[in-house]
C-alpha positions in Angstrom: -0.3 0.1 -0.2 0.9 3.4 -0.5 1.9 6.1 -0.1 4.0 5.5 3.2 6.8 6.9 5.1 9.8 5.6 7.3 9.3 5.8 11.1 12.4 4.5 12.8 13.5 2.1 10.1 10.1 0.7 9.7 7.6 1.2 6.6 4.1 2.1 7.8 1.0 1.9 6.1 0.1 5.8 6.3 -1.5 8.1 3.7 -3.4 6.1 1.0 -5.3 7.8 -2.0 -8.9 7.6 -1.6 -10.1 9.3 -4.8 -11.9 7.4 -7.7 -13.0 10.0 -9.7 -12.2 11.3 -12.3 -14.4 14.3 -13.4 -15.5 15.5 -10.3 -16.8 18.8 -11.5 -19.7 17.0 -13.3 -21.6 17.4 -10.1 -24.3 19.9 -10.1 -23.7 21.2 -14.0 -24.6 20.6 -17.5 -22.6 21.0 -20.7 -23.5 20.8 -24.6 -22.1 17.6 -25.4 -20.6 18.7 -29.2 -19.0 22.0 -27.8 -21.2 23.5 -30.5 -24.1 26.1 -30.8 -22.8 27.8 -27.6 -24.6 30.4 -26.4 -23.7 33.5 -24.8 -23.3 33.9 -21.1 -24.5 36.6 -18.7 -21.6 36.0 -15.9 -23.1 37.0 -12.3 -21.3 36.2 -9.3 -23.6 33.3 -8.6 -24.1 29.4 -9.6 -27.1 30.1 -11.4 -26.9 32.8 -14.2 -29.2 33.4 -17.2 -28.4 32.4 -20.8 -28.8 35.0 -23.5 -30.6 33.9 -26.7 -28.6 32.6 -29.9 -28.6 34.5 -32.6 -31.5 33.1 -33.9 -33.5 33.8 -31.2 -33.6 30.6 -29.6 -32.4 29.8 -25.9 -31.2 26.1 -25.7 -30.8 24.1 -22.7 -27.2 23.8 -21.6 -25.3 22.0 -18.7 -24.3 24.0 -16.0 -20.7 24.4 -15.8 -18.4 24.8 -13.0 -16.9 28.2 -13.3 -20.0 29.4 -15.3 -23.3 27.9 -14.8 -26.3 28.4 -16.8 -29.8 27.6 -16.6 -32.6 27.3 -18.7 -35.6 29.8 -18.3 -38.0 27.2 -19.6 -37.9 24.6 -16.7 -39.0 21.6 -18.5 -40.9 19.5 -15.7 -42.9 17.4 -17.3 -40.3 14.2 -16.6 -40.4 14.9 -12.8 -42.2 12.7 -11.0 -42.5 12.3 -7.1 -41.1 9.1 -5.5 -44.6 7.0 -5.0 -44.9 3.7 -5.7 -42.4 2.3 -7.5 -40.7 5.5 -8.1 -40.2 5.4 -4.2 -38.9 1.9 -4.3 -36.2 3.3 -6.8 -35.4 6.6 -4.8 -34.9 4.2 -1.9 -32.7 1.7 -3.2 -30.3 3.2 -5.4 -28.4 5.0 -3.1 -28.3 1.6 -0.8 -27.2 0.0 -3.7 -24.5 2.1 -5.1 -22.9 3.1 -1.4 -23.0 -0.8 0.0 -22.6 -2.8 -3.0 -21.1 -0.9 -5.9 -18.9 1.3 -4.0 -17.1 -0.9 -2.0 -16.0 -3.1 -5.2 -14.8 0.7 -6.7 -12.4 0.7 -3.6 -11.3 -2.7 -3.9 -9.9 -1.9 -7.5 -8.5 1.3 -6.5 -6.5 -0.2 -3.9 -5.4 -3.1 -5.5 -4.4 -0.9 -8.5 -2.5 1.8 -6.5 -0.5 -1.3 -4.3 -0.1 -2.6 -8.2 1.8 0.1 -9.1 3.5 0.6 -5.5 5.4 -2.8 -6.9 6.2 -1.0 -9.9 7.9 1.7 -8.2 9.7 -0.8 -5.9 10.9 -2.4 -9.1 12.3 0.7 -10.7 14.3 1.7 -7.5 15.7 -1.8 -7.1 13.4 -2.6 -3.9 11.9 -5.6 -2.7 8.6 -6.0 -4.3 6.9 -6.3 -1.3 8.4 -3.1 0.2 5.9 -0.3 1.8 3.2 -3.4 1.3 3.6 -5.5 4.3 4.7 -3.0 7.0 8.1 -4.9 7.8 11.2 -3.4 8.8 13.8 -2.8 5.9 16.4 -0.6 7.7 18.9 -3.0 7.1 18.8 -3.3 3.4 18.8 0.5 3.0 15.7 1.2 1.7 14.1 4.8 1.9 12.2 7.1 0.2 11.9 6.5 -3.9 14.2 8.6 -6.3 12.6 11.6 -7.5 13.2 10.6 -10.9 11.1 7.2 -10.5 8.3 9.6 -9.2 8.3 12.6 -11.9 9.2 10.3 -14.8 6.5 8.5 -14.3 4.3 11.8 -13.6 5.3 13.5 -16.9 4.4 10.0 -18.7 1.3 9.7 -17.3 0.5 13.1 -18.1 1.5 13.0 -21.8 -0.6 9.7 -21.8 -3.8 11.7 -20.9 -2.9 15.1 -23.0 -3.2 12.4 -25.7 -6.7 11.2 -24.9 -8.0 14.8 -24.1 -6.5 15.8 -27.8 -7.8 12.7 -29.6 -11.1 12.2 -27.8 -13.5 13.7 -30.7 -11.7 11.6 -33.3 -12.2 8.4 -31.0 -15.2 9.3 -30.3 -16.3 9.5 -34.1 -14.7 6.4 -34.7 -16.8 4.6 -32.3 -19.9 5.8 -33.3 -19.4 4.0 -36.5 -18.7 0.7 -34.8 -21.1 -2.2 -34.4 -22.4 -2.4 -30.6 -20.2 -5.0 -30.0 -17.0 -3.6 -31.0 -18.0 -0.4 -29.8 -18.6 -1.6 -26.1 -15.3 -3.4 -25.9 -13.3 -0.5 -26.9 -15.1 1.6 -24.4 -14.5 -0.8 -21.7 -10.5 -1.1 -22.7 -10.5 3.0 -22.8 -11.9 2.9 -19.3 -9.6 0.4 -18.0 -6.7 2.6 -19.5 -8.1 5.9 -18.0 -8.6 4.3 -14.7 -4.6 3.2 -14.4 -3.8 6.9 -15.8 -5.8 8.5 -12.9 -4.4 6.0 -10.6 -0.7 6.6 -11.5 -1.5 10.3 -11.6 -2.9 10.4 -7.8 -0.1 8.1 -6.8 2.8 9.9 -7.9 1.8 13.4 -6.5 0.5 11.6 -3.3 4.0 10.1 -2.8 5.7 13.5 -3.6 3.6 15.0 -0.8 4.8 12.3 1.4 8.3 12.5 1.0 8.9 16.0 0.4 6.4 18.0 2.6 5.8 18.0 6.5 3.6 15.2 7.8 2.6 17.0 11.0 -0.9 18.0 11.4 -0.5 21.6 11.6 1.2 22.1 8.5 -1.1 19.5 6.5 -4.1 21.0 7.8 -3.0 24.6 6.9 -1.8 23.5 3.3 -5.2 21.6 2.9 -7.3 24.7 3.9 -5.4 26.8 1.7 -5.7 24.4 -1.2 -9.7 24.5 -0.7 -9.9 28.6 -0.8 -7.5 28.3 -3.9 -9.9 25.6 -5.3 -13.2 27.9 -5.0 -11.3 30.9 -6.0 -10.6 28.8 -9.4 -13.8 27.1 -10.0 -16.2 28.6 -7.7 -17.1 25.3 -6.0 -16.1 22.6 -3.8 -17.7 19.4 -5.6 -14.4 18.9 -7.4 -13.8 17.0 -4.2 -16.6 14.9 -4.0 -16.6 11.0 -5.9 -18.2 7.9 -5.2 -20.4 6.7 -3.6 -22.1 10.3 -4.7 -21.0 9.7 -8.2 -21.7 6.7 -10.5 -21.4 6.3 -13.8 -23.1 4.4 -16.5 -20.9 2.7 -19.4 -21.6 4.2 -22.6 -20.0 6.6 -25.3 -22.2 9.3 -23.8 -20.4 9.3 -20.5 -17.1 7.7 -21.1 -15.3 9.0 -24.0 -15.5 12.6 -24.7 -14.3 14.9 -21.5 -16.6 17.8 -20.2 -15.5 21.2 -20.4 -16.5 23.8 -18.1 -15.0 26.9 -20.1 -16.9 29.5 -22.4 -15.3 28.4 -26.1 -17.6 29.8 -28.4 -15.8 30.0 -31.9 -12.7 28.3 -30.5 -10.9 25.4 -32.2 -11.7 21.9 -30.6 -8.1 21.2 -30.2 -7.6 24.3 -27.9 -10.6 23.5 -26.1 -9.4 20.0 -25.1 -6.0 21.4 -24.4 -7.4 24.1 -22.3 -9.5 21.6 -20.8 -6.7 19.0 -19.9 -4.8 22.0 -18.1 -7.3 23.0 -15.9 -8.3 19.5 -15.0 -5.2 17.5 -15.3 -2.9 20.1 -14.1 -4.6 22.5 -11.6 -7.7 21.0 -10.5 -6.6 17.8 -9.9 -3.3 18.7 -8.1 -5.3 21.0 -5.7 -7.7 18.0 -5.4 -5.0 15.7 -4.5 -3.5 18.1 -2.0 -6.6 18.6 -0.1 -7.2 14.5 -0.1 -3.9 13.8 1.0 -3.7 16.5 3.9 -7.2 15.4 5.5 -6.5 11.8 5.0 -3.3 11.6 6.3 -4.4 13.1 9.6 -7.2 10.7 9.8 -4.3 8.2 9.1 -2.2 9.1 11.9 -4.7 10.2 14.7 -7.8 8.2 14.3 -7.0 5.1 16.5 -3.5 4.4 15.5 -3.7 1.6 18.1 -6.9 -0.1 17.3 -7.1 -0.4 13.5 -10.7 -2.2 13.8 -12.0 0.6 15.7 -10.6 3.2 13.1 -12.3 1.4 10.4 -15.8 1.1 12.0 -15.8 4.9 13.1 -14.9 6.0 9.2 -17.5 3.7 7.8 -20.3 4.9 10.6 -19.4 8.8 10.1 -18.9 8.4 6.1 -22.5 6.7 6.1 -24.3 8.8 8.6 -23.3 11.8 6.4 -24.1 9.9 3.1 -27.7 9.0 3.4 -28.9 12.4 4.7 -27.2 14.3 1.9 -28.5 12.1 -0.6 -32.1 12.0 0.3 -32.5 15.2 1.4 -31.7 16.3 -2.3 -35.2 15.5 -3.4 -36.7 17.8 -0.2 -34.5 20.7 -0.2 -36.5 23.3 -2.1 -39.1 22.4 0.0 -37.6 22.9 3.2 -36.1 26.3 1.7 -39.6 27.7 1.4 -41.1 26.4 4.3 -38.7 27.9 6.6 -37.7 31.8 6.0 -34.3 31.5 7.4 -33.1 28.8 4.8 -34.9 30.6 1.9 -33.2 33.5 2.9 -30.0 32.1 2.9 -30.2 29.9 0.1 -31.2 33.0 -2.3 -28.8 35.3 -0.8 -25.7 33.2 -0.6 -26.5 30.4 -3.0 -22.7 29.5 -3.6 -22.1 29.5 0.1 -24.8 27.3 0.9 -24.3 24.6 -1.9 -20.4 24.7 -1.0 -21.4 23.5 2.6 -23.2 20.8 1.2 -20.3 19.8 -1.0 -18.0 19.9 2.2 -20.5 17.6 3.8 -20.3 15.1 1.1 -16.4 15.4 1.0 -16.2 14.5 4.4 -18.4 11.5 3.8 -16.1 10.2 1.0 -13.1 10.8 3.2 -14.2 8.7 6.1 -16.1 6.1 4.1 -12.8 5.7 1.6 -10.5 5.5 4.6 -12.7 3.1 6.3 -12.8 0.6 3.1 -9.4 1.2 2.0 -7.7 0.3 5.4 -10.1 -2.7 5.6 -8.4 -4.1 2.5 -4.9 -3.0 3.2 -5.3 -5.2 6.5 -7.0 -8.1 5.8 -6.9 -8.8 1.8 -4.5 -11.7 1.4 -4.5 -14.6 -0.9 -1.4 -15.3 -2.8 2.2 -14.9 -0.7 3.1 -12.7 -4.0 0.9 -9.7 -3.2 1.2 -8.3 -6.9 -0.7 -11.5 -8.0 -3.6 -11.1 -5.2 -4.0 -7.0 -6.7 -3.9 -8.6 -10.6 -6.6 -11.4 -9.7 -8.8 -8.5 -7.9 -8.3 -6.1 -10.8 -9.4 -8.3 -13.2 -12.5 -10.0 -11.1 -13.8 -6.2 -10.6 -13.4 -5.5 -14.1 -15.3 -8.3 -15.4 -18.0 -7.7 -13.0 -18.4 -3.8 -13.2 -18.1 -4.5 -17.0 -20.8 -6.9 -17.0 -23.1 -4.5 -15.2 -22.0 -1.6 -17.0 -20.8 0.6 -14.4 -17.2 0.2 -14.5 -16.6 3.6 -15.7 -17.6 4.6 -11.9 -13.9 4.0 -11.3 -13.3 7.3 -13.2 -16.6 9.0 -12.4 -18.6 9.8 -15.8 -16.7 11.9 -17.9 -19.8 14.0 -18.8 -22.8 15.0 -16.7 -25.5 12.0 -15.9 -28.3 14.0 -15.9 -31.1 12.6 -13.5 -34.1 12.9 -15.5 -36.6 12.3 -12.9 -34.9 14.5 -10.4 -35.0 12.5 -7.1 -31.2 13.4 -6.8 -30.5 17.2 -8.1 -27.2 18.1 -6.8 -25.7 14.6 -7.1 -26.9 13.0 -10.1 -27.3 9.2 -9.1 -29.2 7.5 -11.9 -27.1 4.3 -12.6 -30.1 2.0 -11.7 -32.5 4.3 -13.2 -30.8 3.8 -16.4 -30.4 -0.1 -15.9 -34.0 0.1 -15.0 -35.0 2.0 -18.2 -33.0 -0.2 -20.4 -34.7 -3.3 -19.2 -38.1 -1.5 -19.9 -37.1 -1.2 -23.6 -36.5 -4.7 -24.2 -39.0 -6.0 -26.6 -39.8 -8.8 -24.2 -40.7 -6.9 -21.7 -42.7 -4.6 -23.7 -44.8 -7.7 -25.6 -45.1 -8.7 -21.9 -46.5 -5.6 -20.8 -48.5 -4.5 -24.0 -52.2 -5.3 -22.5 -51.7 -4.0 -19.0 -52.5 -0.7 -18.2 -50.1 -1.0 -15.2 -46.0 -0.8 -15.7 -43.6 -3.7 -14.8 -40.7 -0.9 -14.5 -41.2 2.7 -13.3 -39.9 4.0 -16.4 -41.6 1.7 -18.9 -43.5 3.3 -21.6 -47.2 2.2 -21.3 -49.2 0.9 -24.2 -51.3 3.9 -24.6 -48.1 5.9 -24.3 -46.7 4.0 -27.4 -50.3 4.5 -29.2 -50.3 8.3 -29.0 -46.7 8.2 -29.9 -47.3 6.4 -33.1 
């Protein structure tokens, strides 16, 4: 497990990365997938600003961006449904399934992928492959920090590969569109797998550099992390970049897993320039700030939360994390009603909308931090199958890859690269609609439609009824 530091000649399991996400800032924002027909934006100092009409006089719906957000004047509410009946069941079980089943599997992949990269670093530095993984004393072997060359070169190569994916995303997207469905899906899975390891390497290299070359005492880490939080707010206006799974779940599709969403105003700009600027913004600026913030708070947990009782530390983290997670998820639907019912919340949300949203994002980040720490330490402590550690990691990686690919959510490893809109608005802040999409896709299968042709009730909440189909015809 990595990163670790040497204490009295021994290697400790210390500060582990705890982020699965990629496109963190897709939260609470929408975007035009094709970067075209972009409208002029009236910029105001709020997360909601009014779009101005295009030259043809039409105001199109765009996705909210991270830095400058826009909303559609004509709020289309025809698909908004109340959580009743089957909808209520879906509303209840979606966060439960995502956080209690999918999320631990995602953490397992990241933990094993992270430790596999530790093995690579050990090999590059001529250390034993189990160094920084087994917690043994390697003082007599003269092992120490990883060389700057192994960290920096690995990071640079990783960033170059990410840049290639950014610059070629439109070509790859157009190529996938003309492929047969099976070939397209296989290529998408390979693309997601490559991207997952690129992000693991990115996080691990920066995380290890911070471990080795910055003080690990809590006052410094606290001040450094809080300063990075304020810088992130200055740049993006929001803390949603810190939020990841289990709040963010993706669905394997060409719509969400190929093109990187761009939050910048890019009217009349060349796509290559757009993708390059997007790369600089996310992979160099926002990602590094996010890693610094996660690193600081995570190491504080690692060093000071029941260090002598690992099991208590695990359970405290998991309980606190889920105690924050479920209210934040379920209260999204009722937040507007609360704001309207109580004058204080109405005043606060109307006059300080960005501050209000950042409080929510901060609580969501805390939830992610605790849950990731709990599951990550659990796997590092108890996951042991083969004598050679890397064999265990490879086995788990392939098992997780196969299972999540089969259920069409392996892209949750990085988070969706584009906004997944919750069309039924159960979770407006953190669109959490993987289960909804699966249910909807099942409802479109001809077998279920034929079974339901003569029924007035619907098997699935989002299934088109026979009367609706007649009207559509």
